Backbone bond lengths (Angstrom), bond angles and torsions (degrees), N, CA, C in turn:
res aa  C-N    CA-C-N  psi(-1)  N-CA   C-N-CA  omega(-1)  CA-C   N-CA-C  phi
1 X - - - 1.468 - - 1.518 110.92 -
2 X 1.338 115.38 -41.27 1.461 119.61 179.67 1.516 110.99 -60.49
3 X 1.383 114.75 -40.65 1.467 118.32 179.06 1.520 110.87 -65.28
4 X 1.359 117.62 -38.07 1.462 121.40 -179.84 1.525 110.65 -62.57
5 X 1.337 115.63 -46.87 1.471 120.21 179.49 1.524 110.14 -61.78
6 X 1.352 113.92 -40.94 1.465 118.10 -179.58 1.523 111.18 -61.87
7 X 1.349 116.47 -39.85 1.458 120.57 -178.93 1.535 112.09 -72.06
8 X 1.343 116.34 -32.76 1.474 120.00 -178.24 1.518 112.86 -79.26
9 X 1.311 117.69 -23.01 1.465 120.78 -173.52 1.534 113.38 -55.52
10 X 1.353 119.01 -47.26 1.474 118.00 179.23 1.531 111.97 -60.57
11 X 1.340 116.81 -36.92 1.464 119.13 179.64 1.523 111.46 -65.63
12 X 1.345 116.01 -41.06 1.462 120.00 178.95 1.520 110.93 -63.81
13 X 1.318 116.49 -39.82 1.464 120.28 178.78 1.516 110.79 -62.42
14 X 1.355 116.13 -43.75 1.471 120.63 179.92 1.523 110.46 -63.95
15 X 1.362 115.73 -43.44 1.458 120.27 -179.76 1.526 111.00 -61.89
16 X 1.324 116.75 -43.70 1.469 120.50 178.93 1.517 110.87 -62.08
17 X 1.333 115.61 -40.12 1.461 119.44 179.46 1.520 111.34 -63.95
18 X 1.369 114.62 -41.12 1.465 118.45 179.14 1.513 111.82 -63.50
19 X 1.359 117.02 -42.92 1.460 121.05 179.52 1.524 110.09 -62.14
20 X 1.333 116.57 -44.39 1.464 119.89 178.63 1.502 111.42 -63.09
21 X 1.347 115.72 -37.19 1.459 119.96 178.57 1.511 111.72 -63.89
22 X 1.350 115.66 -43.58 1.467 119.91 179.28 1.520 110.53 -62.71
23 X 1.356 116.82 -42.94 1.453 120.38 179.77 1.515 111.08 -63.43
24 X 1.327 116.07 -40.62 1.458 119.60 -179.53 1.510 111.09 -64.07
25 X 1.364 116.34 -42.77 1.461 120.16 179.08 1.513 110.47 -62.32
26 X 1.361 116.82 -43.31 1.465 120.20 -178.98 1.516 110.76 -62.41
27 X 1.348 116.37 -42.39 1.452 118.92 -179.20 1.514 110.81 -66.15
28 X 1.305 117.98 -39.58 1.454 121.48 -179.61 1.522 111.04 -66.43
29 X 1.344 116.19 -35.88 1.460 120.15 -174.61 1.513 112.90 -76.19
30 X 1.349 118.00 -17.94 1.460 119.76 -177.19 1.524 109.78 -67.14
31 X 1.350 118.54 122.20 1.457 120.88 -177.42 1.517 111.13 -71.71
32 X 1.317 116.06 146.22 1.458 120.26 175.28 1.527 108.87 -69.90
33 X 1.342 118.05 135.56 1.463 120.06 -177.84 1.516 111.53 -71.21
34 X 1.336 116.26 144.72 1.451 120.66 172.80 1.514 113.83 77.38
35 X 1.330 113.78 -167.24 1.457 121.39 -176.21 1.530 108.59 -129.93
36 X 1.320 115.27 177.37 1.460 121.59 166.98 1.520 107.45 -120.84
37 X 1.322 115.83 156.64 1.462 119.39 177.38 1.514 110.12 -62.02
38 X 1.326 116.72 -40.33 1.472 120.63 179.41 1.519 111.32 -59.00
39 X 1.335 116.00 -38.48 1.462 120.78 178.09 1.525 110.79 -64.79
40 X 1.326 116.69 -45.22 1.468 120.66 -175.90 1.521 112.41 -64.42
41 X 1.329 117.24 -36.79 1.473 119.78 -174.53 1.529 111.79 -104.56
42 X 1.321 117.00 22.68 1.467 120.24 176.70 1.530 109.75 -55.36
43 X 1.306 116.28 129.65 1.467 125.11 -176.26 1.529 112.56 69.50
44 X 1.332 116.16 6.12 1.470 120.57 176.86 1.536 110.15 -125.98
45 X 1.327 116.33 16.06 1.466 119.94 -175.17 1.522 112.25 -56.58
46 X 1.329 116.74 -39.70 1.466 119.34 -179.37 1.522 112.09 -74.54
47 X 1.326 116.16 -17.56 1.472 120.13 179.77 1.523 111.38 -84.72
48 X 1.352 116.66 -24.79 1.472 122.01 178.02 1.531 107.73 -124.63
49 X 1.320 117.86 74.91 1.459 121.06 -168.67 1.524 115.82 -78.28
50 X 1.326 118.86 -14.74 1.461 119.67 -172.05 1.520 111.51 -142.35
51 X 1.339 116.04 140.99 1.462 122.65 175.74 1.522 108.91 -105.35
52 X 1.332 116.04 124.72 1.458 121.15 174.90 1.525 107.98 -98.71
53 X 1.343 116.16 104.67 1.461 120.49 -176.68 1.520 110.83 -62.53
54 X 1.343 115.54 133.96 1.466 123.48 179.43 1.520 112.98 62.77
55 X 1.319 116.47 18.50 1.466 119.37 178.76 1.511 113.67 -89.39
56 X 1.349 117.28 -6.74 1.457 120.92 -178.69 1.513 112.80 -85.51
57 X 1.336 115.96 173.24 1.467 121.40 -176.83 1.523 113.16 -112.85
58 X 1.339 118.52 0.64 1.461 120.75 -179.02 1.525 109.57 -74.47
59 X 1.329 116.24 144.53 1.464 120.03 -175.39 1.519 111.24 -130.17
60 X 1.334 115.23 158.01 1.461 121.57 175.58 1.509 108.84 -148.12
61 X 1.327 116.27 155.32 1.458 120.83 -178.28 1.524 112.08 -66.30
62 X 1.332 117.85 -25.57 1.454 119.89 179.46 1.522 111.97 -94.90
63 X 1.326 115.83 20.63 1.473 123.09 169.80 1.525 113.58 58.79
64 X 1.330 117.71 38.76 1.457 120.29 174.20 1.523 110.19 -64.92
65 X 1.315 115.71 147.36 1.458 118.98 176.50 1.521 109.77 -69.14
66 X 1.320 115.69 150.47 1.460 121.58 174.32 1.521 107.37 -123.58
67 X 1.328 116.32 115.02 1.457 121.88 -176.36 1.525 110.59 -100.57
68 X 1.312 115.11 160.15 1.470 121.87 -179.37 1.519 109.00 -122.15
69 X 1.329 116.11 128.67 1.461 121.53 173.68 1.524 107.74 -110.77
70 X 1.324 115.66 102.23 1.455 119.76 175.43 1.530 107.95 -73.62
71 X 1.316 116.58 153.68 1.456 119.69 -175.86 1.524 111.49 -118.28
72 X 1.336 115.41 170.89 1.457 120.99 175.38 1.518 111.09 -71.40
73 X 1.319 116.07 -13.60 1.471 122.26 171.51 1.535 105.68 -94.07
74 X 1.323 119.15 106.07 1.471 121.11 -170.59 1.523 115.09 -57.26
75 X 1.322 117.66 -22.04 1.461 119.30 -176.66 1.526 113.07 -90.00
76 X 1.341 118.35 -4.59 1.473 121.39 -174.03 1.521 110.99 -116.28
77 X 1.346 116.38 138.74 1.470 121.37 176.65 1.520 109.13 -140.02
78 X 1.326 115.12 155.18 1.463 122.63 174.05 1.524 107.53 -120.30
79 X 1.336 116.98 124.38 1.460 122.14 177.73 1.519 108.29 -111.38
80 X 1.325 116.39 138.89 1.458 121.04 -179.50 1.526 110.34 -122.25
81 X 1.336 115.37 153.84 1.463 122.18 176.48 1.511 108.08 -116.58
82 X 1.340 116.42 113.74 1.450 121.32 -176.94 1.521 110.69 111.69
83 X 1.321 117.92 165.18 1.465 121.45 179.78 1.525 111.30 -65.60
84 X 1.334 117.70 159.44 1.479 121.41 -173.93 1.518 115.45 -54.70
85 X 1.337 118.00 -29.63 1.459 119.87 -178.54 1.530 113.18 -98.18
86 X 1.329 116.86 3.98 1.473 121.05 178.97 1.522 108.80 -149.59
87 X 1.317 115.86 64.57 1.467 121.89 -177.32 1.525 109.46 -80.56
88 X 1.312 116.46 121.56 1.471 121.03 -178.61 1.530 111.51 -80.33
89 X 1.325 117.12 -38.22 1.460 121.64 -179.73 1.514 108.72 -160.41
90 X 1.332 116.40 173.54 1.460 119.15 -177.72 1.524 110.59 -157.14
91 X 1.329 115.31 166.95 1.465 121.73 176.49 1.525 108.46 -142.26
92 X 1.314 116.31 128.47 1.462 122.72 174.63 1.519 107.57 -109.91
93 X 1.329 117.14 130.01 1.458 119.35 -178.52 1.521 110.65 -139.94
94 X 1.343 115.17 157.15 1.468 120.37 179.27 1.522 109.60 -155.10
95 X 1.318 114.27 161.68 1.460 122.05 178.31 1.531 108.24 -91.53
96 X 1.323 118.93 111.11 1.467 120.14 -175.46 1.525 113.91 -75.94
97 X 1.322 117.50 -6.64 1.472 119.85 -178.17 1.520 112.78 -80.66
98 X 1.347 117.36 -11.20 1.467 121.21 -179.06 1.523 108.44 -87.25
99 X 1.329 116.48 101.12 1.466 121.33 -171.52 1.523 113.16 -57.97
100 X 1.325 117.94 -44.32 1.454 120.47 -174.72 1.515 114.46 -71.42
101 X 1.335 117.81 -11.34 1.468 120.96 -175.72 1.522 112.99 -117.16
102 X 1.322 117.36 -12.04 1.465 121.06 -172.97 1.527 112.41 -61.04
103 X 1.335 117.64 -47.56 1.455 120.88 -177.69 1.520 111.36 -63.35
104 X 1.317 115.93 -39.88 1.459 119.78 178.52 1.528 111.14 -64.32
105 X 1.329 116.99 -40.62 1.462 120.71 179.16 1.520 111.18 -63.79
106 X 1.317 117.04 -37.94 1.472 120.18 176.59 1.531 110.34 -60.63
107 X 1.333 115.81 -44.23 1.462 120.02 -179.91 1.523 110.99 -62.36
108 X 1.324 116.24 -42.80 1.468 119.95 -179.61 1.521 110.99 -63.73
109 X 1.325 116.72 -39.21 1.469 119.59 178.76 1.523 110.25 -57.76
110 X 1.320 116.19 -45.40 1.460 120.54 179.52 1.513 112.68 -65.31
111 X 1.328 117.46 -40.78 1.459 120.90 -179.28 1.528 111.35 -67.12
112 X 1.329 117.17 -40.34 1.461 120.30 -179.64 1.529 110.62 -64.91
113 X 1.339 116.34 -40.92 1.467 119.65 177.79 1.531 110.79 -65.03
114 X 1.309 116.91 -41.36 1.469 119.83 178.59 1.532 110.28 -63.13
115 X 1.324 117.14 -40.53 1.461 120.72 178.44 1.529 111.67 -64.69
116 X 1.342 115.53 -40.00 1.463 120.26 -176.46 1.523 112.24 -74.44
117 X 1.329 116.87 -41.18 1.464 122.14 -173.30 1.532 109.72 -126.57
118 X 1.320 117.91 69.46 1.468 120.49 -174.29 1.520 113.87 -64.04
119 X 1.338 117.21 -22.75 1.459 119.70 179.63 1.511 113.85 -79.51
120 X 1.320 117.53 -11.53 1.467 122.01 178.93 1.533 107.65 -88.19
121 X 1.299 116.50 93.01 1.462 121.76 -171.10 1.516 113.24 -60.49
122 X 1.346 116.91 -34.41 1.456 120.88 -178.49 1.526 112.99 -91.11
123 X 1.342 116.30 2.29 1.454 119.98 -171.46 1.516 114.62 -57.98
124 X 1.314 116.52 -51.26 1.464 119.87 -176.93 1.519 111.20 -60.74
125 X 1.335 116.28 -46.70 1.469 119.10 -179.48 1.520 112.00 -67.86
126 X 1.339 116.70 -38.60 1.465 120.11 179.69 1.525 110.52 -60.93
127 X 1.321 116.53 -47.47 1.457 120.04 -177.95 1.523 111.17 -63.99
128 X 1.303 117.58 -41.62 1.473 119.26 -179.50 1.522 111.31 -65.60
129 X 1.323 116.73 -37.41 1.478 119.03 176.02 1.524 110.67 -65.92
130 X 1.325 115.84 -42.45 1.463 119.76 -175.53 1.529 112.41 -69.95
131 X 1.335 118.43 -35.73 1.465 118.69 179.63 1.527 110.08 -69.39
132 X 1.323 116.92 -35.78 1.468 119.47 176.03 1.526 109.83 -64.49
133 X 1.327 115.95 -42.33 1.471 119.99 177.58 1.524 110.91 -62.66
134 X 1.326 116.49 -42.07 1.467 120.24 -179.89 1.524 111.58 -66.19
135 X 1.325 117.14 -36.89 1.465 120.15 178.62 1.523 111.83 -56.90
136 X 1.319 116.26 -32.74 1.467 121.44 -177.70 1.521 112.71 -83.72
137 X 1.333 116.74 -5.07 1.470 119.88 -174.44 1.532 111.16 -134.06
138 X 1.353 116.75 68.41 1.474 119.12 179.61 1.526 111.32 -57.78
139 X 1.336 115.71 137.48 1.461 123.36 -179.23 1.532 112.54 61.97
140 X 1.326 116.58 18.64 1.461 120.51 179.54 1.515 112.17 -80.57
141 X 1.325 115.18 -176.49 1.464 120.92 -177.33 1.523 111.24 -68.60
142 X 1.311 115.32 150.89 1.456 121.67 176.86 1.524 109.96 -71.09
143 X 1.329 115.85 142.72 1.464 122.77 176.36 1.522 106.76 -111.00
144 X 1.331 118.00 128.23 1.467 118.53 -175.77 1.516 112.06 -137.80
145 X 1.328 114.22 161.23 1.463 123.00 179.73 1.521 107.01 -153.88
146 X 1.332 116.76 161.30 1.461 120.66 174.14 1.525 109.03 -123.06
147 X 1.339 115.69 143.76 1.463 121.10 179.39 1.524 109.03 -160.80
148 X 1.325 116.27 137.11 1.466 122.81 175.80 1.529 112.83 53.15
149 X 1.321 116.89 33.79 1.456 120.31 178.04 1.517 114.11 82.72
150 X 1.324 117.25 11.04 1.463 121.23 -179.71 1.521 111.33 -122.72
151 X 1.301 113.76 152.16 1.464 122.58 176.55 1.521 107.99 -101.93
152 X 1.319 117.31 124.61 1.464 122.71 -178.35 1.526 107.85 -115.00
153 X 1.310 117.14 123.39 1.465 121.76 -176.77 1.522 110.08 -127.49
154 X 1.332 115.56 140.68 1.466 121.84 177.99 1.514 108.16 -128.12
155 X 1.316 116.59 133.29 1.457 120.03 175.64 1.515 110.04 -156.24
156 X 1.323 115.10 161.00 1.461 123.52 179.59 1.517 107.21 -118.27
157 X 1.328 116.42 107.36 1.463 120.70 -177.77 1.520 109.19 -146.97
158 X 1.338 115.01 148.10 1.472 121.70 178.31 1.524 111.76 53.81
159 X 1.339 116.26 35.17 1.451 120.78 175.12 1.511 115.87 79.89
160 X 1.352 117.63 9.04 1.461 119.90 -179.34 1.526 110.68 -133.80
161 X 1.320 115.86 144.32 1.461 121.74 170.71 1.526 106.48 -92.29
162 X 1.325 116.01 129.09 1.460 121.15 -172.22 1.520 110.17 -127.97
163 X 1.321 116.53 130.40 1.464 123.54 174.80 1.524 107.25 -111.98
164 X 1.339 116.54 116.50 1.462 121.58 -176.31 1.526 109.52 -114.72
165 X 1.325 116.59 137.04 1.462 122.48 177.58 1.529 108.23 -127.62
166 X 1.336 116.33 119.81 1.456 122.02 -179.70 1.533 109.15 -138.49
167 X 1.334 118.00 155.28 1.467 119.59 177.88 1.520 111.66 -61.43
168 X 1.320 116.17 137.87 1.460 120.07 177.38 1.516 110.71 -60.18
169 X 1.333 117.53 -31.59 1.464 121.21 -175.52 1.511 113.10 -56.50
170 X 1.351 117.83 -29.61 1.452 118.59 -178.07 1.518 111.17 -70.52
171 X 1.313 116.67 -14.18 1.448 119.33 -179.28 1.511 113.01 -107.90
172 X 1.302 118.05 23.32 1.463 122.15 177.84 1.524 109.69 -52.46
173 X 1.334 116.35 117.28 1.455 119.63 -174.53 1.523 112.78 -69.45
174 X 1.339 117.93 -6.67 1.458 120.42 175.14 1.526 111.96 -92.83
175 X 1.338 116.54 5.27 1.458 120.33 -177.51 1.514 110.86 -65.45
176 X 1.338 115.55 154.67 1.452 120.61 175.62 1.526 109.79 -66.45
177 X 1.318 115.37 160.35 1.461 120.48 176.26 1.521 108.31 -124.58
178 X 1.317 116.11 -175.09 1.463 120.22 176.36 1.520 111.96 -77.70
179 X 1.338 116.65 -8.40 1.460 120.29 177.49 1.514 114.02 78.76
180 X 1.339 116.61 25.01 1.461 119.60 177.66 1.517 109.31 -154.10
181 X 1.331 116.19 165.04 1.453 121.87 176.97 1.519 110.83 -104.67
182 X 1.335 115.79 -178.52 1.464 120.11 -178.17 1.525 112.13 -63.52
183 X 1.333 117.44 -34.90 1.465 119.93 -178.32 1.525 110.92 -61.29
184 X 1.335 116.90 -43.69 1.459 119.97 178.54 1.528 110.96 -71.29
185 X 1.327 116.64 -40.71 1.458 120.37 -179.28 1.528 111.24 -59.25
186 X 1.328 116.49 -39.93 1.465 121.25 -175.29 1.524 112.82 -101.38
187 X 1.321 116.62 15.86 1.463 119.95 178.52 1.532 110.14 -59.62
188 X 1.322 116.85 124.07 1.456 122.02 -177.63 1.513 113.71 81.00
189 X 1.332 117.22 -1.87 1.465 121.87 -177.87 1.524 112.03 -119.98
190 X 1.321 116.80 16.20 1.456 120.63 -175.39 1.531 111.88 -59.21
191 X 1.330 117.72 -39.83 1.467 120.26 179.91 1.520 111.70 -79.23
192 X 1.330 117.02 -22.51 1.467 120.40 178.94 1.525 111.49 -73.60
193 X 1.338 116.24 -33.97 1.471 122.11 178.12 1.529 106.99 -122.51
194 X 1.333 117.19 78.02 1.468 120.56 -167.32 1.523 116.13 -72.62
195 X 1.330 118.48 -21.55 1.461 118.96 -173.22 1.523 111.21 -136.34
196 X 1.321 115.54 130.31 1.456 122.09 177.25 1.525 109.46 -95.15
197 X 1.325 117.16 122.39 1.460 122.04 177.26 1.529 107.51 -102.71
198 X 1.317 115.97 97.71 1.455 121.32 -173.84 1.527 111.83 -67.05
199 X 1.325 115.41 130.16 1.457 121.33 176.60 1.513 115.02 76.16
200 X 1.339 117.94 6.23 1.449 120.84 -176.08 1.529 113.62 -98.42
201 X 1.347 117.75 1.10 1.459 120.47 178.91 1.514 112.28 -78.52
202 X 1.327 116.54 169.06 1.459 122.32 -176.97 1.524 113.38 -112.18
203 X 1.328 117.96 14.86 1.456 120.03 176.26 1.517 108.81 -86.13
204 X 1.342 116.88 139.26 1.455 120.75 -173.99 1.517 110.50 -120.44
205 X 1.322 114.63 125.25 1.443 119.67 -178.56 1.497 113.24 -132.15
206 X 1.327 118.52 19.51 1.451 120.91 178.43 1.516 112.78 87.69
207 X 1.310 115.24 179.25 1.457 122.32 -175.67 1.527 110.97 -64.28
208 X 1.313 117.45 128.67 1.456 121.33 175.74 1.510 114.33 109.40
209 X 1.336 119.42 -20.93 1.457 121.49 178.77 1.521 110.19 -102.04
210 X 1.324 115.89 145.45 1.461 122.31 -179.63 1.514 109.18 -113.85
211 X 1.322 116.82 140.69 1.454 122.03 175.75 1.523 109.08 -109.20
212 X 1.325 116.14 120.08 1.461 121.72 179.20 1.526 110.60 -101.59
213 X 1.329 115.36 163.26 1.461 121.13 -178.16 1.522 109.89 -132.25
214 X 1.337 115.32 140.84 1.460 122.63 175.46 1.532 107.73 -133.05
215 X 1.323 117.35 131.46 1.456 120.49 171.60 1.531 108.43 -97.66
216 X 1.327 115.47 148.25 1.462 118.90 177.65 1.520 109.84 -70.77
217 X 1.325 115.66 163.08 1.465 120.18 -177.96 1.523 112.58 -63.84
218 X 1.343 117.78 -20.15 1.463 120.15 178.83 1.527 112.57 -99.54
219 X 1.332 117.33 1.79 1.469 124.42 175.44 1.530 113.77 68.31
220 X 1.335 119.15 11.16 1.459 121.33 179.57 1.528 112.06 -108.43
221 X 1.324 117.00 9.45 1.453 121.08 177.16 1.516 110.16 -140.48
222 X 1.334 116.64 156.00 1.464 121.13 -177.72 1.525 110.00 -142.83
223 X 1.317 115.95 133.95 1.455 122.89 176.74 1.517 108.65 -115.52
224 X 1.333 116.67 131.09 1.457 122.25 174.77 1.519 108.38 -121.30
225 X 1.315 116.57 133.27 1.455 120.99 178.30 1.513 109.87 -120.73
226 X 1.334 115.99 154.02 1.457 122.06 175.89 1.518 107.86 -121.24
227 X 1.316 116.48 130.38 1.454 120.66 179.60 1.513 111.06 127.55
228 X 1.321 116.12 -154.30 1.461 121.88 -179.13 1.521 109.58 -113.55
229 X 1.331 116.02 177.51 1.461 120.13 178.50 1.522 111.42 -63.40
230 X 1.335 116.69 -27.97 1.460 120.73 -177.40 1.524 113.87 -95.84
231 X 1.328 117.41 -16.13 1.460 120.71 -176.38 1.528 109.62 -145.10
232 X 1.317 116.41 102.67 1.462 121.61 178.52 1.528 108.77 -88.76
233 X 1.316 116.68 122.88 1.456 122.37 -178.37 1.525 111.07 -82.26
234 X 1.320 116.90 -38.95 1.453 121.42 -179.40 1.510 109.76 -169.74
235 X 1.328 116.30 171.94 1.468 119.53 -179.29 1.520 110.68 -149.79
236 X 1.311 113.78 156.16 1.466 123.00 172.18 1.524 107.77 -133.02
237 X 1.329 116.56 125.10 1.461 121.46 177.40 1.525 108.36 -126.11
238 X 1.310 116.48 130.69 1.464 118.73 176.45 1.522 109.79 -140.70
239 X 1.318 114.37 148.68 1.461 119.54 -179.92 1.516 110.19 -141.60
240 X 1.329 115.63 151.18 1.457 121.95 -176.71 1.523 110.73 -78.49
241 X 1.325 114.70 141.71 1.458 120.88 174.22 1.531 107.72 -90.37
242 X 1.316 116.00 96.48 1.468 121.92 -175.19 1.518 110.38 -120.52
243 X 1.322 116.25 56.54 1.465 120.84 -175.71 1.523 112.19 -65.01
244 X 1.337 117.64 -29.48 1.461 120.39 -175.37 1.516 112.86 -78.61
245 X 1.347 116.61 -46.93 1.465 118.45 -173.86 1.533 113.72 -107.59
246 X 1.336 118.05 -20.42 1.471 120.47 179.09 1.531 110.48 -138.46
247 X 1.314 117.88 60.01 1.476 119.12 -176.83 1.525 113.25 -63.63
248 X 1.341 117.12 -32.93 1.470 119.50 179.84 1.523 110.66 -65.20
249 X 1.339 116.13 -42.06 1.464 120.11 179.39 1.525 110.75 -64.25
250 X 1.328 116.87 -41.05 1.464 120.26 179.05 1.521 110.94 -61.87
251 X 1.329 116.42 -43.31 1.467 120.37 179.92 1.524 110.77 -65.40
252 X 1.342 116.91 -43.46 1.462 120.13 179.54 1.521 111.08 -62.45
253 X 1.328 116.75 -45.10 1.460 120.77 -176.81 1.525 112.21 -68.10
254 X 1.304 115.89 -32.18 1.468 120.05 173.35 1.527 109.46 -63.75
255 X 1.322 116.33 -42.55 1.460 120.66 177.11 1.515 112.27 -61.99
256 X 1.338 116.76 -36.64 1.461 120.05 178.62 1.530 110.23 -65.15
257 X 1.336 116.45 -36.95 1.469 119.63 177.83 1.523 110.80 -61.26
258 X 1.320 116.43 -44.19 1.466 120.08 179.15 1.520 110.85 -63.58
259 X 1.334 116.50 -40.91 1.463 120.40 -178.58 1.527 111.22 -66.45
260 X 1.328 117.90 -39.81 1.466 120.79 178.03 1.530 110.67 -60.76
261 X 1.332 115.91 -43.86 1.467 119.69 -179.90 1.526 110.42 -65.05
262 X 1.331 117.81 -40.51 1.473 119.97 177.44 1.522 111.28 -62.07
263 X 1.331 116.60 -37.61 1.466 119.88 -179.80 1.522 112.30 -69.64
264 X 1.329 116.68 -35.67 1.470 120.21 179.14 1.529 110.58 -73.38
265 X 1.338 116.17 -36.51 1.466 121.39 -177.04 1.534 110.13 -121.22
266 X 1.323 118.01 68.07 1.470 119.55 -175.45 1.526 113.86 -63.75
267 X 1.320 118.42 -22.15 1.457 120.93 -179.50 1.517 114.56 -93.20
268 X 1.323 117.95 2.63 1.463 122.11 -178.01 1.525 109.20 -92.83
269 X 1.312 115.98 102.57 1.471 120.57 -175.56 1.525 112.24 -65.61
270 X 1.324 117.19 -30.40 1.463 119.79 -176.16 1.510 114.78 -94.38
271 X 1.335 118.14 14.41 1.465 121.38 -174.48 1.527 112.25 -59.06
272 X 1.332 116.85 -49.18 1.460 119.58 -175.45 1.523 111.40 -65.78
273 X 1.328 117.60 -40.90 1.461 120.55 179.70 1.533 110.76 -64.79
274 X 1.338 116.59 -42.37 1.465 119.63 -179.85 1.522 110.61 -64.62
275 X 1.348 116.56 -45.09 1.459 120.18 -179.33 1.521 111.71 -63.81
276 X 1.320 116.79 -41.84 1.466 120.32 179.67 1.527 110.56 -59.22
277 X 1.323 116.19 -46.37 1.467 120.64 -179.88 1.534 110.76 -65.77
278 X 1.327 116.90 -41.59 1.465 120.65 -178.40 1.526 111.27 -64.40
279 X 1.323 116.79 -46.01 1.467 120.56 -179.80 1.524 110.52 -64.88
280 X 1.337 116.56 -43.46 1.465 119.82 178.68 1.524 111.31 -61.14
281 X 1.324 116.96 -42.68 1.463 121.17 -178.69 1.523 111.33 -65.81
282 X 1.347 116.51 -45.68 1.462 120.80 -179.21 1.530 110.74 -64.51
283 X 1.333 116.62 -40.04 1.463 120.79 -179.41 1.518 110.97 -67.50
284 X 1.326 116.67 -43.05 1.463 120.75 -178.36 1.525 111.64 -66.69
285 X 1.333 116.92 -39.23 1.463 120.57 -179.14 1.524 111.31 -70.44
286 X 1.337 116.73 -36.87 1.475 122.10 178.88 1.535 111.20 48.33
287 X 1.321 115.99 43.67 1.458 122.15 -176.79 1.523 109.17 -116.58
288 X 1.323 116.47 104.24 1.462 120.38 -177.15 1.531 112.03 -66.10
289 X 1.335 116.50 -24.55 1.453 119.51 -179.02 1.508 114.47 -87.20
290 X 1.325 117.49 -2.36 1.463 120.54 -178.05 1.522 110.97 -72.18
291 X 1.337 116.22 150.93 1.464 120.71 174.95 1.523 109.36 -64.31
292 X 1.330 117.92 142.67 1.465 119.40 176.38 1.523 111.41 -59.52
293 X 1.306 116.53 148.78 1.456 121.90 173.37 1.523 106.25 -82.26
294 X 1.322 117.51 120.98 1.467 120.22 -169.48 1.522 111.95 -132.94
295 X 1.339 114.05 154.25 1.460 121.43 174.96 1.522 108.09 -149.75
296 X 1.320 115.94 144.21 1.460 120.85 176.68 1.518 109.34 -101.52
297 X 1.325 114.90 134.71 1.460 122.02 172.66 1.524 107.07 -120.05
298 X 1.327 116.34 93.70 1.457 119.54 -173.09 1.512 109.95 66.15
299 X 1.327 116.11 -125.36 1.465 121.18 -179.30 1.519 112.62 -90.37
300 X 1.326 117.99 4.75 1.464 122.22 -175.33 1.529 109.90 -108.34
301 X 1.333 115.32 137.57 1.461 122.25 179.33 1.526 109.42 -108.78
302 X 1.323 115.53 133.04 1.467 122.96 176.58 1.521 107.55 -116.59
303 X 1.344 116.58 129.24 1.467 120.74 -179.35 1.523 109.72 -131.02
304 X 1.313 115.46 142.44 1.465 122.35 176.55 1.519 107.50 -129.03
305 X 1.328 116.86 134.44 1.462 118.84 177.23 1.528 110.85 -150.30
306 X 1.325 114.81 159.64 1.464 123.49 174.09 1.523 107.60 -95.64
307 X 1.314 117.96 136.91 1.450 119.57 174.07 1.518 109.79 -150.67
308 X 1.307 115.19 162.54 1.462 121.56 179.59 1.518 108.46 -117.13
309 X 1.330 116.59 112.62 1.455 122.40 173.81 1.511 107.18 -108.65
310 X 1.339 116.09 -112.77 1.460 119.66 172.46 1.527 109.76 -67.27
311 X 1.325 116.78 -27.37 1.455 122.84 176.85 1.528 108.40 -154.25
312 X 1.313 117.67 175.57 1.455 121.03 176.55 1.527 109.51 -63.87
313 X 1.308 117.09 135.02 1.465 120.13 -174.02 1.527 111.38 -145.91
314 X 1.320 114.38 162.34 1.458 123.06 169.53 1.523 107.91 -111.80
315 X 1.324 116.13 133.98 1.460 121.60 -179.86 1.520 110.03 -117.85
316 X 1.335 115.71 136.71 1.465 122.77 176.32 1.524 107.21 -122.47
317 X 1.335 117.13 126.43 1.458 121.09 176.25 1.515 109.59 -124.96
318 X 1.341 116.40 136.93 1.464 122.46 178.94 1.525 107.54 -133.67
319 X 1.329 116.33 128.74 1.462 119.97 -177.11 1.530 109.09 -166.92
320 X 1.340 118.14 162.96 1.471 119.68 173.44 1.526 109.77 -57.83
321 X 1.324 116.96 138.02 1.466 120.23 -171.21 1.527 113.29 -68.23
322 X 1.310 118.06 -18.51 1.459 120.48 -179.57 1.517 112.98 -95.40
323 X 1.311 117.78 9.61 1.465 121.44 177.63 1.512 108.75 -127.08
324 X 1.343 116.37 170.34 1.451 120.68 172.94 1.521 109.10 -135.64
325 X 1.328 115.56 158.96 1.461 121.12 -177.37 1.517 110.16 -112.39
């Protein structure tokens, strides 16, 4: 037996070394998740000289910061989701109506995509072709592609051509939803949100999901949904705090927020009381850097926060707690 063990020992050592080698190779080969700002603006550092923390409009369920990189081209901006050294996704947009800057913005779009997804050989050319196509089709359908585990979307809406890159994982078609369709969500609110703008929302859920947009009847509030008419995956509703010049609109839009929450959670007896307290607290604090006021209802997360976009606003987001929008 001793001789057998002695003879097997070198083989066991070699086998252990091979297993360790395989593990080491696998660990080395695993790509680091996300991007860095430095990576995205490689060779464009002088074109995007400053980061405005929390100046971006991208959102996530785990409350990642969204930063804004203004450029030397006044019509073009880069928005990121996540801290500068761990960017989860981003959006580059520009105004195509500015003749002297349009060609430069197209070039930047291609360079940023090449920096972000270097393994996608056709990426730079694809994006440049698609932004030109989008420029010719204002408010047209979104154009999308997937590469290296990311979803890349191009569209022309609200006067801007926008290139968005987000992880495909956020759009897993097996993800949970809110368990209702648009008809139930907007029950009793049909006149408050009179028109559905299909594909015009800014919520991102990967390839296959559509984000729609609804403006309130007073034009001071906006609802964005992700999903289909029969299955809403999540929503974002925000309205302007205009107590001085439009107090009626502010009151109406606050009421719409309460009604949306009641429709999503019809069995939650305390929904209106919780929302009233949350909105009052967020408005009184007026702190854009504060953590959202949040509550879980089963598998669904509801968040309320104060933020400043074009004006002071209240934002309500509802989505499955294990996903982000």
